[in-house]
C-alpha positions in Angstrom: -11.5 8.2 -24.5 -10.1 5.8 -21.9 -10.3 7.1 -18.1 -6.6 6.0 -17.9 -3.3 6.0 -19.6 -2.6 2.4 -19.8 -3.4 1.7 -23.4 -2.1 -1.9 -23.5 -4.0 -2.9 -20.2 -5.9 -6.3 -20.2 -7.3 -5.8 -16.8 -10.2 -3.3 -15.5 -8.9 0.0 -14.4 -10.3 3.1 -13.0 -9.2 6.3 -11.6 -9.4 6.6 -7.7 -9.2 9.5 -5.1 -9.1 9.4 -1.3 -12.7 10.3 -0.2 -12.5 9.8 3.7 -15.4 11.8 5.4 -15.3 14.4 7.9 -17.5 12.0 10.2 -14.7 9.4 10.0 -12.3 12.2 11.1 -14.4 13.3 14.0 -14.9 9.7 15.1 -11.1 9.2 15.0 -10.4 12.2 16.9 -13.1 11.4 19.4 -11.4 8.0 20.1 -7.9 9.8 20.3 -9.3 12.2 22.9 -11.0 9.7 25.0 -8.4 7.1 25.1 -6.0 7.2 28.2 -2.4 6.8 28.1 -2.1 5.1 31.4 0.2 5.7 34.3 3.8 6.8 34.1 6.2 3.8 34.7 9.8 3.0 35.0 9.8 1.7 31.3 8.1 4.5 29.5 10.1 7.1 31.4 12.4 9.4 29.5 15.4 8.4 31.1 15.1 4.9 29.5 15.6 6.7 26.1 12.9 4.1 24.4 15.0 1.3 25.0 12.1 -0.5 26.6 9.6 0.9 24.2 8.1 4.1 23.3 8.2 6.8 26.0 5.3 8.6 27.6 6.6 11.8 26.3 6.4 10.7 22.8 2.9 9.6 23.1 1.7 12.6 24.6 3.3 14.5 21.8 1.7 12.3 19.2 -1.7 12.4 20.7 -1.6 16.3 21.3 -0.6 16.7 17.5 -2.9 14.1 16.2 -6.0 16.0 17.7 -4.9 19.1 15.6 -4.0 17.2 12.4 -6.0 18.4 9.3 -6.4 15.2 7.4 -9.2 16.5 5.0 -6.6 19.1 3.8 -3.9 16.7 3.3 -6.2 14.3 1.5 -6.9 17.0 -0.9 -3.4 17.6 -1.6 -2.5 13.8 -2.1 -5.3 13.5 -4.4 -4.1 16.6 -6.6 -0.5 15.5 -6.4 -0.9 11.8 -7.5 -2.6 9.9 -10.4 -4.2 7.1 -8.5 -6.2 4.1 -10.0 -7.5 0.8 -8.8 -7.2 -2.3 -10.9 -8.8 -5.6 -10.7 -6.2 -8.4 -10.6 -7.3 -12.0 -10.6 -5.2 -14.7 -8.8 -5.4 -18.3 -8.9 -3.5 -20.3 -6.0 -1.5 -23.0 -7.7 -1.7 -25.2 -4.6 -5.3 -25.0 -3.9 -6.8 -23.9 -7.3 -8.8 -21.2 -5.6 -9.5 -18.0 -7.4 -9.8 -14.4 -6.1 -10.3 -10.9 -7.4 -8.2 -8.5 -5.7 -8.8 -4.4 -6.1 -5.3 -3.2 -6.0 -4.8 0.7 -5.2 -1.8 2.1 -7.2 0.0 5.4 -8.4 0.6 5.1 -12.0 2.8 7.5 -14.3 3.1 6.6 -17.9 5.9 7.8 -19.8 5.3 9.0 -23.6 8.0 6.7 -24.9 7.3 3.2 -25.7 10.7 2.1 -24.7 10.4 3.4 -21.1 11.4 1.1 -18.3 8.5 -0.3 -16.3 9.4 0.1 -12.6 7.3 -1.3 -9.7 8.0 0.0 -6.3 7.1 -2.2 -3.3 6.6 -1.5 0.4 6.7 -3.6 3.4 5.4 -3.5 6.9 4.5 -1.2 8.6 4.8 0.8 5.3 2.2 3.5 4.6 1.1 1.5 1.4 2.0 3.5 -1.8 2.3 6.7 -0.1 5.4 5.6 1.8 7.1 5.6 -1.5 5.7 8.5 -3.3 8.8 10.9 -2.4 10.6 8.4 -4.9 8.6 9.9 -7.8 10.6 13.3 -7.7 13.8 11.8 -6.4 14.1 9.7 -9.5 13.6 12.5 -11.8 16.2 14.6 -10.0 18.5 11.4 -10.0 18.4 11.4 -13.9 16.3 8.2 -14.2 16.0 6.6 -17.6 12.2 7.2 -19.2 10.0 5.1 -16.8 6.5 3.8 -16.5 6.4 4.1 -12.8 3.9 1.8 -10.7 3.6 2.0 -7.0 1.1 -0.2 -5.4 -0.4 -0.8 -2.0 0.1 -4.5 -1.4 -3.0 -6.7 -0.5 -4.4 -5.7 3.0 -2.9 -2.3 2.9 -4.8 1.1 2.6 -7.4 0.9 -0.3 -6.3 -2.5 -1.6 -8.3 -5.5 -1.0 -7.8 -7.4 2.2 -6.4 -11.0 1.7 -9.6 -13.6 1.2 -11.2 -15.2 4.1 -11.3 -18.6 2.7 -7.6 -19.0 1.6 -4.4 -18.9 3.6 -2.9 -16.2 1.6 0.9 -15.7 1.8 4.0 -13.7 0.5 3.9 -15.9 -2.6 0.4 -14.5 -3.1 1.6 -10.9 -2.8 4.2 -11.7 -5.5 1.4 -13.2 -7.8 -0.8 -10.3 -7.5 1.9 -7.9 -8.0 3.0 -9.6 -11.2 -0.6 -9.9 -12.3 -1.0 -6.2 -11.9 2.2 -5.3 -14.1 1.0 -7.9 -16.7 -2.4 -6.6 -16.6 -1.2 -3.1 -17.1 0.3 -4.2 -20.4 4.1 -4.7 -19.4 5.7 -8.0 -20.8 8.7 -7.3 -18.6 9.7 -4.9 -15.8 11.9 -4.0 -13.0 10.9 -4.0 -9.3 12.6 -2.5 -6.2 11.4 -2.9 -2.6 12.4 -3.1 1.0 11.3 -5.2 4.0 8.5 -7.4 2.3 9.0 -5.6 -0.9 12.6 -6.9 -1.1 11.1 -10.6 -0.7 8.5 -10.1 -3.0 11.3 -8.7 -5.6 13.2 -11.9 -5.3 10.2 -14.1 -5.7 9.2 -12.1 -8.9 12.5 -12.8 -10.3 12.5 -16.5 -9.7 8.9 -17.1 -10.5 7.5 -17.3 -6.9 8.6 -20.7 -5.8 11.3 -21.9 -8.5 14.1 -20.3 -5.8 13.4 -20.5 -2.2 14.4 -17.7 0.4 15.7 -19.1 3.5 15.2 -17.4 6.8 18.6 -18.3 8.2 18.9 -18.0 11.8 21.8 -15.5 12.7 24.1 -16.8 15.5 27.2 -14.9 14.6 29.9 -15.0 12.1 31.5 -18.3 12.8 28.3 -20.0 11.4 29.3 -18.8 7.8 32.3 -20.8 6.6 34.1 -19.3 3.5 33.4 -15.6 4.4 35.7 -13.1 6.1 33.9 -10.2 7.6 35.6 -7.2 8.3 35.1 -4.9 11.3 32.3 -3.0 9.8 30.5 -6.3 8.6 31.0 -7.8 12.2 29.3 -4.7 13.5 26.4 -5.3 11.3 26.1 -9.0 12.2 26.0 -7.8 15.8 23.2 -5.5 15.1 21.2 -8.2 13.3 21.6 -10.5 16.4 20.6 -7.3 18.6 17.3 -7.0 16.6 16.5 -10.6 16.9 17.2 -10.8 20.6 15.5 -7.3 21.8 13.4 -5.8 18.7 11.5 -9.0 17.0 8.9 -9.4 19.9 6.4 -7.7 17.7 7.1 -10.0 14.8 6.7 -13.1 17.1 3.2 -11.6 18.2 2.2 -11.0 14.5 3.2 -14.6 13.5 1.8 -16.4 16.4 -1.1 -14.3 17.6 -2.1 -12.1 14.7 -5.8 -12.3 15.6 -5.2 -11.0 19.2 -3.0 -8.0 18.4 -5.4 -7.1 15.5 -8.4 -6.7 17.9 -6.0 -4.8 20.4 -4.9 -2.1 17.8 -8.1 -1.9 15.7 -9.9 -0.8 19.0 -7.8 2.3 19.6 -5.8 4.9 17.4 -3.5 5.6 20.3 -2.8 1.9 20.6 -1.8 1.8 16.9 0.2 4.9 17.5 2.3 3.1 20.2 2.9 -0.1 18.1 3.6 1.8 14.7 5.2 4.8 16.0 7.8 3.0 18.0 8.9 1.6 14.8 9.2 5.0 13.0 11.5 6.1 15.8 13.5 3.0 16.4 14.0 1.9 12.7 15.3 5.1 11.4 18.2 7.5 12.0 15.9 10.5 12.7 12.4 10.1 13.5 10.3 11.5 10.5 8.4 14.7 10.7 5.5 14.9 12.7 3.3 15.5 9.7 4.7 12.1 8.2 4.1 10.3 11.2 0.4 11.5 11.5 -0.2 10.8 7.5 1.2 7.3 8.3 -1.0 6.8 11.2 -4.2 8.4 9.9 -4.2 6.3 6.9 -3.6 3.0 8.6 -6.7 3.9 11.1 -9.2 5.1 8.4 -8.5 2.2 6.3 -8.1 -0.3 9.2 -5.1 -1.6 7.6 -3.5 -3.1 10.6 -5.5 -6.3 11.0 -5.3 -7.3 7.1 -1.6 -6.3 6.9 0.2 -8.6 9.3 -0.5 -11.9 7.7 2.9 -12.3 6.0 4.5 -12.7 9.5 2.9 -16.2 9.7 5.3 -17.2 6.9 8.4 -16.4 9.2 7.1 -19.3 11.4 7.5 -21.8 8.8 10.3 -24.3 9.0 12.7 -22.8 6.6 15.6 -24.8 6.2 19.2 -23.2 7.3 21.4 -24.0 4.0 24.6 -23.8 6.4 23.6 -26.7 8.8 22.8 -29.6 6.2 25.1 -32.4 6.4 27.3 -34.3 3.7 26.6 -33.3 0.2 23.7 -30.9 1.0 26.2 -28.7 3.0 26.3 -25.1 2.0 29.6 -23.0 1.9 28.4 -19.4 2.1 31.6 -18.6 0.4 29.8 -20.0 -2.9 26.5 -19.1 -4.3 23.8 -20.5 -2.4 22.1 -23.2 -4.7 18.4 -23.1 -4.3 18.1 -19.4 -3.3 20.4 -18.0 -6.0 18.5 -15.5 -8.4 20.0 -15.5 -11.9 18.4 -12.1 -12.9 20.2 -8.8 -12.0 19.6 -7.5 -8.4 21.0 -4.3 -6.7 21.5 -3.9 -3.0 21.3 -0.6 -1.1 22.8 -0.7 2.4 21.7 1.9 5.2 23.2 1.7 8.7 20.0 2.0 10.6 18.5 -1.0 8.7 17.1 -3.7 10.9 19.0 -6.4 9.3 22.0 -4.9 7.6 23.3 -8.0 5.6 27.1 -7.4 4.8 27.5 -7.4 0.9 29.8 -10.6 0.9 26.6 -12.4 2.0 24.2 -10.7 -0.3 26.0 -11.5 -3.4 26.1 -15.5 -2.7 22.2 -15.2 -3.1 21.9 -13.5 -6.6 23.6 -11.8 -9.5 24.5 -8.7 -7.9 25.2 -6.0 -10.4 25.1 -2.8 -8.4 25.7 -2.0 -4.6 25.6 1.2 -2.5 26.6 1.7 0.9 25.5 4.9 2.8 26.3 6.7 5.9 22.8 7.7 6.8 19.3 6.0 6.6 17.3 3.3 8.1 14.4 0.8 7.4 12.2 3.5 5.4 14.7 4.7 3.1 12.2 5.8 0.5 10.8 8.1 3.1 14.0 8.9 5.0 16.4 9.5 2.0 14.6 9.1 -1.3 17.4 11.0 -3.0 19.9 8.4 -1.9 17.8 5.5 -2.9 16.9 6.9 -6.2 20.3 7.3 -7.2 20.9 3.5 -6.5 17.9 2.7 -8.5 19.1 4.5 -11.5 22.6 2.9 -11.2 21.0 -0.5 -11.0 18.8 0.1 -14.0 21.5 1.7 -16.1 23.4 -1.7 -15.7 20.6 -4.2 -15.5 17.9 -3.0 -18.0 20.2 -3.2 -21.2 21.4 -6.6 -20.3 18.1 -8.2 -19.2 16.7 -11.5 -20.4 12.9 -11.6 -19.8 11.2 -9.8 -17.0 13.7 -8.4 -14.5 
């Protein structure tokens, strides 16, 4: 009898359970207890309301709660609740010809119906790997999703998936190849994909076969740079939020992109350093900071798997010279009132817009980049929608699948 339910699989798959030890937890808590928080400063005082970074009060709260956190009990609950597997996915870089094998950690829930929709859920940084997205399992059921073959993976470099290779400059295109290899290897000839942050980029790359269409990192200078598009007051406010993020909230991304080795050593040396770097995002990028038990699960998984150093490699991609389609002269000029040639995705896509998203791109921009068949705008939620408001995101996914899956043409 097969140890897994993927009867059409063509790749090695084995069941998996979390197995971090009491010694690992004790060592982590020793470091937490012995790590100083440093002095009170003007910048970390409560009066600054974390506008200049995470506060001393928040760090004291995390440190105290983390020392009391029962990870082994939570680990047992996760193992009981989630059908976890590890699959071996082989990848060949088309640019170099180098071959690598990846162990990919994923949750897989197969449906009894052969015609169920294969759905791949993808996370981003600083996502908690597949565990960030597991609230979607129950939410999709409650939202009346069609029969699903549900796959939730940890991207390479996160949690218990293999880290990027040491002898290759692995990139976001590599992430897409591995994700596609996983779905094909599980026996799905076509599938739908959903993701936020890096997951959104990967979904687009999957839809256009990695490199047949390019994703431009357009520098946002203001509404006036986009001829042919009229923004209403709400959209103008979104553009302002996007600009503010670039100006005051993107320093972490510059560090990841330009000095990933340095910041990796820094955060790999102290759980509290990790808590400050990641905890800031869990607070600032949400409309309400997640419950402490969620924050501690997030941080503990990151620390015990030492995922930070191996998870930030995609940021180097943001420093590549991505051509701005709005600034090309002559016949190559791009009117964003029309579909963007070279970046347009023909396959159906959906877009969920949450108000506390870092880059809340207006719908009138998004629909120029692909075949937008469903759109939903919410009055709450932020960057980690699957954790914050899985019910809202699940409804959006169901709406998209009801429209897009029957009309698909090849892998979605």
